[in-house]
C-alpha positions in Angstrom: 104.2 136.2 118.4 105.3 138.1 115.6 102.4 138.6 112.8 102.7 140.3 109.2 100.1 141.4 107.4 101.2 141.7 103.5 99.0 144.3 101.9 98.6 145.8 98.4 95.9 148.4 98.7 93.3 145.7 96.9 90.1 144.5 98.3 92.2 141.3 99.2 94.6 142.8 101.2 91.8 144.6 103.1 90.0 141.2 104.0 93.2 140.2 105.1 93.6 143.5 107.6 89.9 142.8 108.7 90.6 139.3 109.6 93.4 140.2 112.0 90.9 142.5 113.7 88.1 140.0 114.2 90.2 137.4 116.3 91.6 137.4 119.6 95.5 137.5 119.6 97.9 137.0 122.6 99.1 139.8 124.5 102.4 139.7 123.6 101.4 139.8 119.7 103.7 142.3 117.6 102.1 143.2 114.1 104.1 144.7 111.1 102.1 145.7 108.3 104.3 144.9 104.9 103.9 146.1 101.4 106.3 145.3 98.5 106.7 147.7 95.7 108.3 146.2 92.6 110.6 147.6 90.6 109.5 148.9 86.6 109.9 146.3 84.4 109.6 148.0 80.9 108.6 145.6 77.9 112.0 145.2 75.9 110.7 146.7 72.8 109.3 149.6 74.3 112.9 150.6 76.5 114.5 153.9 75.5 116.9 155.3 77.7 114.8 158.8 77.3 112.2 157.1 79.6 114.3 156.2 82.6 113.6 159.6 84.5 110.1 159.3 83.9 110.1 155.4 85.3 112.2 156.9 87.9 109.6 159.7 88.8 106.7 157.3 88.6 108.2 154.7 90.8 108.8 157.3 93.3 105.3 158.5 93.3 104.2 154.9 93.8 106.5 154.4 97.0 105.1 157.3 98.4 101.6 156.5 97.7 102.3 152.9 99.1 103.7 154.7 102.2 100.8 156.2 102.9 98.7 153.3 102.8 100.9 151.6 105.0 101.0 154.4 107.5 97.1 154.6 107.3 96.7 150.5 107.8 99.1 150.8 110.8 97.1 153.7 112.5 94.0 151.7 111.8 95.7 148.7 113.7 97.0 150.9 116.5 93.4 151.9 117.3 92.4 148.4 117.2 95.2 147.1 119.4 96.4 150.0 121.4 98.5 147.4 123.7 100.5 145.5 121.2 103.2 147.0 119.2 102.2 148.1 115.7 104.8 149.0 112.8 105.1 149.1 109.2 107.2 148.8 106.5 107.6 149.4 102.4 110.4 147.5 100.7 111.0 147.4 96.9 112.0 144.3 95.0 110.2 140.9 93.8 106.8 140.8 96.1 107.4 136.9 97.0 110.9 137.0 97.9 110.3 140.4 99.9 107.8 138.4 101.9 109.6 135.6 102.5 112.7 137.4 103.4 110.7 139.8 105.9 109.6 136.9 107.4 112.8 135.1 107.8 114.9 138.3 109.2 111.7 139.8 111.4 111.6 136.1 112.6 107.7 136.0 112.2 105.6 133.5 113.6 102.6 134.1 111.2 102.3 135.6 107.8 98.6 136.9 106.9 98.1 138.1 103.2 95.1 138.3 100.9 94.3 135.8 97.7 92.2 137.3 94.7 91.4 133.8 94.1 92.2 133.8 90.3 92.1 130.3 88.5 93.0 128.8 85.3 94.7 131.0 82.6 94.5 134.2 84.3 96.4 132.5 87.5 98.9 131.1 85.5 99.8 134.5 83.4 99.6 136.7 86.7 101.3 133.8 89.1 100.3 133.9 92.7 102.0 135.3 95.4 99.9 133.5 98.1 101.3 130.0 97.0 105.0 131.1 96.7 105.1 132.4 100.1 103.3 129.6 101.7 105.6 127.0 99.8 108.8 129.1 100.7 107.9 131.1 104.3 109.7 129.8 107.6 106.5 130.1 109.6 102.7 129.5 109.2 100.8 131.5 106.7 97.3 132.1 106.6 95.6 133.3 102.9 92.4 135.4 103.2 90.5 134.4 100.2 88.2 137.1 98.2 86.5 135.7 95.3 87.9 137.2 92.1 84.6 138.6 90.8 83.9 140.6 94.3 87.7 141.7 94.4 87.7 142.7 90.6 84.5 144.4 90.9 85.2 146.5 94.1 88.7 147.4 92.6 87.0 148.5 89.1 84.4 150.7 91.2 87.1 152.3 93.2 89.2 153.2 89.9 85.8 154.5 88.6 85.3 156.5 91.7 88.8 158.2 91.4 88.6 158.8 87.7 85.2 160.5 88.2 86.9 162.8 91.1 89.8 163.8 88.8 
């Protein structure tokens, strides 16, 4: 059984990872921690060619941070499942398309991802990665839902803590 755990560094993706650890898996289970970095999309009005080097630099830094996050999560899963293969992968592209593409190319049996639990206008504005993956993935998909208020509060706390330590 091949299982993809899609993460983005949020509390929701941490809940998805914890859900994997909290259940039994077949002895032949393989795990892949996947994270997707979207390319920068500057607003049309603000776009100027002099910004390109800064966007590239920021993108490279983001990819580096996401690689470190994936490496940490892979090591965590390896400690929890010492007899199962665990790897990690970071790809650049559209999040929805990239998760579905990876599930298809890796022949995944199962995709697990977190959901922020947004509703209404906020969901309309931000879209739903989880819904897109569920409707398009070639395999079973499980969405671990974290209530929006709880996830946003935890993420706000970590941003505040980061700002204080800077």
